[in-house]
N, C-alpha and C positions, 0 to 999 in steps of 0.2 A: 780513812781510806780502807777499802776492803782489799783482799789478796790480789784480785784481778787488777785493780788500780795501782797497787804497789808494784806488781809485775810489769805493767806498762811503763810506769815511771822509770824503773831501773833498766828496762830494755832500751828506753829512749836515752838514758844516761850512758849506757854502753854504746849505743849507736853514735852518739856525739863523740865519745872517747875514741872510737875506732876511726871515725872520719878525721879527727885531729891527728891520728897516727897513720894516715895515708891509705886507709881501706876505702875502697869504692863500694858502697852498699848497693846491691842489686835487688835484693828481696828481703822482706821481713815477714815473720809469722806465716811461714809456708806450711800449709796443711797437706799431708800426704795420705789422705783417706784415713783408714783405721790404723795405719802404721804409726802416725804421730805428727809432730810438728818440729820445724826448725825455726829457731828464734830469729837469727839474722844470717844472711848469705852475702858474702862480699868478695871482692877481688883484691888480692895483695900483689902489687906489681914489684915489690922489693925483694922477691926471692931469687935465688940463683937459678931456678928452673924457669924463670919467666913468670907470666901471669899465673897465679894460683887461685883457684876457687876455694874459699874458706867457708865452712859451715860452723857457725858460732852457736854455742849453748851458753845462755846467760843464767847465772845462779846468784841469788842474793840471800844474805842473812843479815839480820840486824846486828848480831854480835856472834861470838864464837861459842856461846853456851851449848848449842846443839850441834856443834861441829862446824868445820869450815865449809863454805859453800861448794867448793870444788869436790869435797868428799861425797856430795850427793849424786855424783855421776857414777853409778855402778855399772856392772856388765849388762844388765837389762836395758838401762838407758842408752848405753853405747850401741848396743845392737839395734835399738829402735832408730837412733840417729843414723846409723849406717844404712839401714833399709830405706829410710826416708831420703837420704842423699842419693841412693841408687835410683829410687823412683823419680826424684827431681831431675837427675842427669838424663835418664831415659826419656822423660817427658819433654824436656827442653832440647834434647838432641844436641848437647854440647859436650865438648871434650876439653878438659882442662886438667892440669895437675890439681889434686884435691888434698885438702888438709882439714882436720877437725881441731878447733880451738875452743877454749873455755874462757869466758870472762867471769871472774868471781868478784862479787862486790860484797864486802863485809863492812857494814857501817858506811863510811864514806871512802874507804880504801878500795881501789880497783886493781885487780891482778889479772894479767893476761897470760894464759898458759897456751903456748903454741904446740901444735902437733901432738895432742895428748893421746891420741889412739889412731 
């Protein structure tokens, strides 16, 4: 498997995990022009604020040799995700509470970090 196939496989793994945990997936692999891409967008209905639109970044590492997957989300990546989310919200003309989450997959372990920035 090449890197693209591995990425698709683990994004699908994350999508299944999120669905099993109550997330309604609305979009996947959303490209925002030159700004970047959002891996998964979904709605979390279990928050105290009501329906919350969640932008998910999926990160995978085979093991921790080169650091944990969640450590790969630096300030540059966060800024790209924020700009892409702004683009998406403006384009769709929707208003929701918004949250940014990370799904970190290391080997076969899945960690869900909510509201990371």
